[in-house]
KEKE-3310 file (N, C-alpha, C; in steps of 0.2 Angstrom, whole numbers, plus 5000, padded with zeros to 4 digits):
npx = (4775:4767:4777:4783:4775:4776:4789:4785:4775:4783:4792:4783:4778:4791:4792:4779:4785:4794:4807:4813:4810:4798:4801:4814:4830:4833:4843:4841:4842:4842:4840:4844:4842:4837:4834:4823:4816:4824:4824:4811:4811:4821:4812:4803:4809:4813:4800:4798:4800:4810:4824:4840:4855:4854:4855:4862:4860:4869:4871:4883:4882:4888:4885:4878:4883:4896:4893:4888:4897:4909:4902:4902:4893:4894:4890:4900:4904:4908:4893:4883:4875:4865:4859:4849:4840:4831:4839:4849:4856:4863:4859:4851:4836:4828:4838:4838:4828:4833:4843:4836:4832:4843:4849:4842:4829:4832:4830:4836:4848:4847:4843:4854:4863:4858:4859:4873:4876:4868:4875:4889:4889:4891:4892:4897:4896:4896:4905:4898:4886:4890:4894:4883:4875:4884:4881:4868:4866:4873:4883:4885:4890:4886:4893:4890:4893:4894:4879:4872:4878:4872:4859:4858:4864:4856:4842:4847:4852:4842:4830:4823:4818:4825:4824:4833:4836:4833:4843:4855:4856:4856:4867:4877:4875:4880:4893:4897:4895:4905:4916:4915:4914:4904:4885:4872:4855:4845:4833:4828:4824:4813:4812:4806:4798:4805:4800:4799:4810:4815:4824:4837:4838:4836:4848:4858:4855:4857:4869:4865:4864:4850:4837:4827:4811:4792:4789:4798:4795:4787:4796:4806:4797:4796:4808:4812:4802:4793:4778:4772:4769:4750:4747:4756:4756:4753:4759:4765:4754:4745:4737:4746:4745:4751:4758:4764:4779:4789:4801:4814:4814:4804:4794:4784:4772:4765:4763:4757:4745:4741:4737:4727:4729)
npy = (5210:5220:5227:5235:5245:5254:5260:5268:5275:5282:5289:5298:5305:5311:5321:5328:5334:5342:5338:5332:5334:5329:5316:5318:5308:5299:5290:5275:5268:5254:5243:5228:5210:5198:5202:5204:5217:5226:5220:5223:5238:5237:5230:5240:5251:5244:5246:5258:5268:5282:5279:5280:5272:5256:5255:5243:5239:5231:5223:5217:5203:5203:5196:5200:5212:5209:5200:5209:5217:5208:5198:5186:5174:5169:5159:5154:5159:5167:5168:5182:5187:5201:5218:5221:5210:5204:5206:5196:5186:5174:5166:5172:5172:5179:5183:5174:5176:5188:5184:5178:5188:5196:5185:5184:5179:5165:5150:5138:5141:5150:5138:5128:5137:5138:5125:5124:5133:5126:5113:5118:5130:5141:5152:5157:5172:5174:5184:5196:5197:5200:5213:5219:5218:5227:5239:5243:5240:5244:5240:5240:5240:5239:5242:5235:5246:5258:5257:5260:5272:5279:5279:5288:5300:5304:5304:5316:5326:5327:5324:5313:5296:5281:5264:5249:5243:5251:5260:5254:5256:5270:5273:5266:5274:5287:5283:5279:5290:5300:5293:5295:5308:5315:5318:5311:5314:5304:5291:5283:5267:5264:5252:5247:5248:5258:5256:5242:5239:5241:5240:5240:5252:5262:5260:5264:5278:5283:5273:5264:5247:5236:5223:5215:5221:5223:5232:5243:5251:5261:5269:5273:5281:5291:5296:5300:5308:5303:5297:5280:5268:5265:5250:5244:5249:5246:5232:5224:5224:5216:5200:5184:5175:5164:5153:5141:5131:5123:5111:5110:5098:5092:5096:5092:5085:5095:5104:5095:5094:5107:5108:5099:5086)
npz = (5236:5243:5247:5238:5233:5245:5241:5230:5237:5246:5238:5232:5243:5248:5235:5239:5250:5246:5244:5234:5217:5206:5196:5198:5200:5214:5227:5236:5253:5261:5276:5278:5279:5274:5261:5254:5256:5249:5237:5232:5231:5221:5210:5210:5204:5192:5186:5183:5192:5198:5203:5208:5214:5224:5239:5250:5266:5279:5294:5306:5301:5288:5275:5262:5258:5255:5244:5235:5233:5229:5220:5224:5233:5250:5263:5274:5285:5303:5313:5319:5334:5335:5339:5330:5326:5316:5304:5307:5297:5287:5275:5263:5256:5246:5238:5229:5219:5215:5207:5197:5189:5186:5177:5165:5168:5170:5174:5176:5178:5190:5198:5198:5205:5216:5221:5223:5233:5243:5244:5244:5252:5247:5230:5215:5203:5187:5176:5168:5176:5188:5186:5181:5194:5203:5195:5199:5212:5228:5242:5260:5278:5296:5312:5327:5339:5330:5324:5338:5339:5329:5331:5345:5339:5329:5337:5345:5335:5325:5331:5329:5333:5331:5327:5329:5318:5307:5311:5307:5292:5292:5299:5291:5278:5283:5285:5272:5266:5272:5268:5253:5251:5247:5248:5241:5238:5248:5252:5265:5270:5284:5296:5306:5323:5336:5348:5350:5351:5363:5374:5369:5361:5372:5379:5368:5370:5383:5389:5396:5401:5399:5403:5392:5392:5391:5399:5397:5386:5391:5397:5387:5379:5389:5392:5377:5373:5363:5360:5365:5353:5348:5347:5356:5368:5385:5386:5396:5405:5399:5398:5397:5382:5377:5384:5382:5379:5367:5364:5350:5344:5348:5341:5329:5334:5340:5330:5320:5328:5328:5315:5314:5310)
capx = (4772:4765:4784:4785:4770:4779:4793:4782:4773:4789:4795:4779:4781:4797:4790:4776:4789:4799:4814:4813:4806:4794:4806:4821:4832:4836:4845:4837:4846:4836:4842:4840:4846:4834:4835:4816:4815:4827:4822:4804:4814:4824:4806:4798:4815:4811:4793:4799:4802:4816:4828:4847:4858:4850:4860:4860:4863:4869:4874:4889:4881:4887:4886:4876:4889:4902:4890:4887:4906:4913:4899:4902:4889:4898:4889:4904:4908:4903:4886:4884:4868:4866:4854:4846:4839:4828:4844:4854:4854:4867:4855:4846:4833:4827:4842:4838:4823:4836:4847:4832:4831:4851:4852:4837:4825:4836:4827:4840:4855:4846:4843:4862:4868:4855:4861:4879:4874:4867:4881:4896:4889:4894:4892:4899:4891:4898:4908:4893:4881:4893:4894:4875:4874:4887:4879:4862:4867:4879:4882:4890:4888:4887:4896:4886:4894:4889:4872:4871:4880:4867:4853:4859:4864:4848:4837:4849:4852:4835:4823:4820:4819:4826:4826:4840:4838:4835:4850:4860:4857:4858:4874:4882:4875:4885:4900:4899:4895:4912:4922:4914:4915:4897:4880:4866:4849:4843:4828:4830:4818:4813:4809:4804:4797:4810:4798:4800:4819:4816:4831:4843:4837:4838:4856:4861:4852:4861:4872:4865:4862:4844:4835:4822:4804:4788:4788:4803:4791:4785:4802:4808:4793:4797:4815:4812:4795:4789:4774:4771:4762:4745:4747:4761:4753:4753:4759:4768:4748:4742:4737:4750:4741:4753:4763:4768:4785:4791:4807:4815:4815:4797:4789:4781:4767:4762:4762:4751:4739:4737:4734:4723:4732)
capy = (5214:5226:5233:5238:5250:5257:5264:5272:5280:5286:5295:5303:5309:5316:5325:5333:5338:5347:5335:5331:5337:5324:5314:5318:5302:5297:5284:5272:5265:5250:5239:5220:5203:5193:5205:5205:5224:5231:5219:5226:5242:5235:5230:5246:5254:5242:5247:5266:5274:5285:5277:5277:5266:5253:5254:5237:5240:5226:5222:5212:5198:5206:5192:5203:5218:5204:5197:5215:5219:5203:5195:5179:5173:5164:5159:5151:5165:5168:5172:5187:5191:5209:5222:5220:5202:5202:5204:5191:5181:5172:5164:5178:5169:5183:5184:5170:5181:5194:5180:5175:5195:5196:5180:5186:5175:5158:5147:5132:5145:5150:5131:5128:5142:5137:5119:5126:5136:5121:5109:5121:5137:5148:5152:5165:5174:5176:5192:5200:5197:5206:5219:5221:5218:5233:5245:5244:5241:5246:5238:5241:5236:5245:5238:5238:5252:5262:5258:5263:5280:5281:5281:5293:5306:5306:5308:5323:5331:5329:5323:5308:5291:5276:5258:5246:5241:5257:5263:5251:5260:5278:5273:5264:5279:5290:5282:5280:5297:5302:5290:5297:5314:5318:5316:5312:5313:5296:5290:5277:5263:5264:5245:5244:5254:5259:5253:5235:5236:5247:5240:5242:5260:5266:5259:5269:5285:5284:5270:5260:5240:5235:5217:5218:5220:5227:5240:5247:5256:5268:5273:5275:5286:5296:5299:5302:5312:5300:5291:5273:5266:5261:5244:5242:5252:5242:5225:5222:5223:5211:5192:5180:5172:5158:5151:5135:5132:5116:5111:5110:5091:5088:5101:5089:5083:5101:5108:5091:5094:5114:5108:5096:5080)
capz = (5232:5245:5248:5230:5235:5249:5238:5226:5241:5250:5234:5233:5249:5247:5230:5242:5257:5244:5247:5228:5211:5202:5192:5200:5203:5222:5230:5241:5257:5264:5281:5276:5279:5270:5254:5252:5255:5244:5230:5232:5228:5213:5206:5208:5198:5185:5185:5180:5199:5197:5208:5207:5218:5229:5245:5255:5273:5282:5301:5307:5296:5282:5269:5258:5257:5251:5238:5230:5231:5225:5216:5227:5239:5253:5270:5277:5290:5309:5314:5325:5335:5335:5342:5324:5325:5309:5300:5308:5292:5282:5268:5261:5252:5241:5232:5223:5215:5211:5201:5193:5186:5182:5173:5159:5168:5167:5180:5176:5181:5197:5202:5198:5210:5224:5223:5224:5240:5247:5243:5247:5256:5241:5224:5211:5197:5180:5175:5166:5181:5194:5183:5182:5200:5204:5192:5202:5220:5232:5249:5266:5284:5301:5318:5334:5340:5324:5325:5343:5338:5324:5336:5349:5336:5326:5342:5348:5330:5322:5335:5326:5336:5325:5328:5329:5310:5303:5312:5303:5287:5294:5301:5286:5275:5285:5284:5267:5263:5273:5264:5246:5250:5244:5250:5237:5241:5248:5255:5269:5273:5290:5294:5312:5328:5342:5355:5348:5352:5369:5379:5364:5360:5378:5380:5366:5373:5389:5390:5402:5399:5403:5401:5388:5394:5388:5402:5395:5380:5394:5399:5382:5379:5393:5389:5371:5370:5358:5361:5363:5348:5351:5347:5361:5374:5390:5385:5402:5410:5396:5399:5392:5379:5374:5388:5380:5376:5365:5360:5344:5343:5350:5336:5324:5335:5342:5324:5318:5331:5326:5309:5312:5306)
cpx = (4770:4770:4785:4780:4773:4785:4791:4779:4778:4791:4789:4778:4785:4796:4786:4779:4794:4806:4817:4809:4803:4799:4813:4824:4835:4837:4841:4842:4841:4841:4840:4845:4842:4832:4829:4813:4818:4826:4815:4806:4815:4817:4803:4803:4813:4806:4793:4801:4810:4821:4835:4850:4853:4855:4859:4864:4864:4873:4880:4888:4881:4889:4884:4881:4894:4900:4890:4895:4910:4909:4900:4899:4893:4896:4894:4908:4904:4896:4886:4876:4870:4859:4849:4843:4836:4834:4851:4854:4861:4865:4850:4841:4830:4832:4841:4833:4826:4841:4844:4831:4838:4851:4846:4832:4826:4833:4832:4846:4853:4846:4850:4865:4864:4857:4869:4879:4872:4872:4887:4895:4891:4893:4895:4897:4896:4900:4902:4888:4883:4894:4887:4872:4877:4883:4873:4862:4875:4878:4888:4886:4890:4889:4890:4886:4892:4882:4870:4872:4875:4861:4852:4861:4858:4842:4839:4848:4846:4829:4819:4823:4820:4826:4832:4842:4837:4841:4854:4861:4858:4865:4880:4881:4879:4892:4901:4900:4902:4916:4922:4916:4910:4892:4874:4861:4847:4836:4831:4824:4819:4809:4806:4802:4801:4807:4798:4806:4819:4823:4837:4843:4839:4845:4859:4861:4857:4866:4873:4861:4855:4841:4829:4816:4800:4787:4793:4800:4789:4792:4805:4804:4795:4804:4816:4808:4792:4785:4773:4765:4757:4743:4751:4761:4753:4753:4761:4761:4744:4741:4742:4746:4743:4759:4767:4775:4786:4798:4807:4813:4808:4792:4784:4774:4762:4758:4756:4744:4736:4734:4728:4722:4735)
cpy = (5221:5231:5237:5246:5256:5263:5270:5278:5286:5292:5300:5308:5314:5321:5330:5338:5343:5344:5333:5333:5329:5322:5314:5311:5302:5291:5281:5268:5259:5244:5232:5215:5198:5194:5205:5213:5228:5226:5222:5234:5242:5234:5237:5251:5251:5244:5255:5270:5277:5285:5275:5272:5263:5252:5249:5238:5233:5227:5219:5207:5201:5202:5196:5209:5214:5202:5203:5217:5215:5199:5186:5178:5167:5165:5155:5155:5162:5171:5176:5187:5197:5211:5223:5214:5200:5203:5200:5185:5179:5168:5168:5175:5173:5184:5179:5173:5186:5189:5178:5182:5195:5190:5180:5181:5167:5154:5142:5136:5145:5144:5129:5131:5139:5131:5120:5127:5130:5115:5112:5127:5143:5146:5159:5166:5175:5182:5198:5202:5201:5212:5222:5222:5225:5239:5246:5245:5242:5243:5240:5239:5240:5240:5241:5245:5258:5263:5262:5271:5283:5284:5288:5299:5308:5308:5314:5328:5332:5326:5316:5300:5285:5270:5255:5245:5246:5262:5260:5255:5267:5278:5272:5270:5285:5290:5282:5287:5301:5298:5292:5303:5318:5316:5317:5311:5306:5295:5283:5275:5262:5258:5242:5250:5253:5256:5245:5232:5241:5248:5242:5250:5264:5265:5264:5277:5286:5278:5264:5254:5240:5228:5219:5216:5224:5233:5246:5253:5263:5272:5277:5282:5292:5300:5302:5309:5310:5296:5285:5271:5263:5254:5240:5244:5246:5234:5222:5220:5217:5204:5189:5174:5165:5156:5145:5135:5123:5116:5109:5103:5088:5095:5096:5089:5089:5103:5103:5092:5101:5113:5103:5090:5076)
cpz = (5236:5247:5243:5230:5239:5246:5235:5231:5243:5245:5232:5237:5248:5242:5235:5248:5253:5244:5240:5224:5209:5196:5193:5203:5210:5223:5234:5247:5261:5269:5279:5278:5275:5262:5252:5251:5249:5238:5228:5228:5221:5209:5205:5204:5192:5182:5182:5186:5198:5202:5206:5209:5223:5234:5250:5260:5276:5289:5301:5302:5290:5275:5262:5255:5252:5244:5233:5228:5227:5220:5218:5233:5243:5262:5275:5280:5298:5308:5319:5326:5338:5338:5335:5322:5317:5303:5300:5302:5288:5275:5267:5254:5246:5236:5228:5217:5211:5206:5195:5186:5182:5178:5167:5161:5168:5175:5181:5180:5188:5201:5202:5205:5217:5226:5225:5231:5245:5248:5247:5251:5251:5235:5221:5204:5192:5179:5174:5172:5187:5192:5184:5189:5204:5201:5195:5209:5223:5239:5254:5272:5290:5307:5324:5336:5335:5324:5331:5344:5335:5328:5339:5344:5331:5330:5344:5343:5325:5325:5332:5331:5331:5329:5328:5322:5306:5304:5309:5297:5287:5296:5295:5281:5276:5286:5277:5263:5265:5269:5256:5244:5248:5248:5245:5241:5241:5252:5259:5271:5280:5292:5302:5318:5333:5348:5355:5351:5359:5372:5374:5363:5366:5379:5374:5367:5379:5392:5395:5400:5402:5400:5399:5392:5391:5392:5400:5389:5385:5397:5393:5379:5383:5392:5383:5369:5366:5362:5360:5358:5351:5352:5353:5367:5379:5390:5392:5406:5406:5398:5395:5389:5377:5376:5387:5378:5373:5362:5354:5342:5344:5346:5331:5328:5337:5335:5320:5321:5330:5319:5308:5310:5310)
residu = (VAL:PRO:LEU:VAL:VAL:TYR:TYR:VAL:SER:ALA:TYR:LEU:ASP:ALA:VAL:LYS:LYS:GLY:PHE:ILE:GLU:MET:GLY:GLU:VAL:THR:ASP:VAL:ALA:VAL:PRO:THR:GLY:ASN:PHE:GLY:ASN:ILE:LEU:ALA:ALA:TYR:ILE:ALA:LYS:LYS:MET:GLY:LEU:PRO:VAL:GLY:LYS:LEU:ILE:CYS:ALA:SER:ASN:GLU:ASN:ASN:VAL:LEU:THR:ASP:PHE:ILE:GLU:THR:GLY:VAL:TYR:ASP:LYS:ASN:ARG:PRO:PHE:HIS:THR:THR:SER:SER:PRO:SER:MET:ASP:ILE:LEU:ILE:SER:SER:ASN:VAL:GLU:ARG:LEU:LEU:TRP:PHE:LEU:SER:GLY:HIS:ASP:SER:ALA:PHE:VAL:ALA:GLU:LYS:MET:LYS:GLU:LEU:SER:ALA:ASP:GLY:ARG:TYR:GLU:LEU:PRO:GLU:ASP:MET:LYS:THR:ALA:LEU:LYS:ALA:CYS:PHE:LYS:GLY:GLY:TRP:ALA:SER:GLU:ASP:ALA:VAL:PHE:GLY:ALA:ILE:ALA:LYS:ASN:GLU:LYS:GLU:ASN:GLY:TYR:LEU:ALA:ASP:THR:HIS:THR:SER:VAL:ALA:LEU:ALA:MET:LEU:ASP:ASP:MET:ARG:LYS:ALA:GLU:GLY:GLU:ALA:LYS:LYS:THR:ILE:VAL:ALA:SER:THR:ALA:SER:PRO:PHE:LYS:PHE:ALA:ALA:SER:VAL:LEU:GLU:ALA:LEU:ASP:GLY:GLU:LYS:ARG:VAL:SER:SER:PRO:ALA:LEU:SER:ASP:GLU:LEU:ALA:GLU:LYS:SER:GLY:VAL:PRO:VAL:PRO:GLU:PRO:LEU:LYS:ASP:LEU:ASP:LYS:ARG:PRO:VAL:ARG:PHE:PRO:GLY:VAL:VAL:LYS:LYS:GLU:ASP:MET:ARG:GLU:PRO:ILE:LYS:LYS:MET:LEU:GLY:ILE)
# end
């Protein structure tokens, strides 16, 4: 629900800055793996926000791209570990909510498709729902090389330091525009701070691999001229509050203890 407000706020900001006029339709590009962020844009559109295409940007785990293109959701594919880990997902739980909207609020239909996904790892939409899906959404994905290229390009050309997730959308949108030969006005959802992924962002800027560390925030700030966000300052100097590690198979008892049961 809070994410819906973001899109209204972003649209009004775009109007205030003269990017668009009030009432003008603009596309929205969202980097997403779990489909929640772009679902919020979909709800904002249903509420009346002047949004055209909802552009779903995926990383190399491009199950959503294929779903939008074909109407077939199929998680039976290789899983890739990428520099945009919040998008490394093969089962996007919020698609279930989209199916509810597309099916005319048919909970039994949604339950049937979720059962198919659980049993077979895939399901297919009927033709009318495929048409409705493609009428509203457009999908695409970006490789790791394209993401790193987008980080470097936007920092150099626009003075904008983007994180790895936002750069999935920036890279994919750039490729889509080149392929289609047009550039519609588009609001891109920025979804994280580049300082949370400093090692990857620094590598994109200078080509040098680094081991991830809180201390890299200072290096990124120095190289880019962008100040470290206040909540992330001096993380490497703060005490470690949670040093314990629990193996997956041993999680039950610590959780029960935490819950007091």
